[in-house]
N, C-alpha and C positions, 0 to 999 in steps of 0.2 A: 647665847652664841658669842664667842670671843673672836672678833675679826678686826683687822685694821681697815683704814679707809680704802684700800685696794682690794679688800675681800680675802686677804691672806689670814689663815688661822693664827691665833696668838697663844694657844695652849701648847706648852713645851712637853714633849715626850722624851724621856731620858731613861737609860738603863744604868743603874748604879753599880758600885763595885761588887755588890753581892749578886748581881745579875737580875735584880728586880726591876720590872718595868713600872715607872712612876711618871705621872703627869703633874705639871704645875700650871696653875692659872695666874693671870696677872693679879698682883696684890699678895700672892703667897710669899712668905718670908724667904723662901729659897729660889723664887722665880729669877731674880737678877743674877744669882750665882750659878744657875743651871745652864749648861750648854744643851741646846735642843738637838736631838738626833732625828726627831720627826715632829711635825707641827699638826695640830688638830684645831678644828673650829668649835667643837662642842665636847663636853665631858663624856657624853654618850658615845661619841666617835672614838675617843681615847679608850674608854672601857671596852668597847667592842674589839679594839685592837689588842686587848690584853693588858692594858695599863691600869694602874690603880692610883688614887690620890695619895699624897704623903700622909704619914701616920700622925703628924702633929697638927 
């Protein structure tokens, strides 16, 4: 589970220029460069919403 001290999710969900739903976890090379459109607490939650991990 990826949450901050207040319990807010830290996994960033983003829709890229191709319309793909991708999520980024802290430590991912693209994490700091990605603007979050939605936040998740777990990878399972992100996947259930139709997001996938980055290909790299």
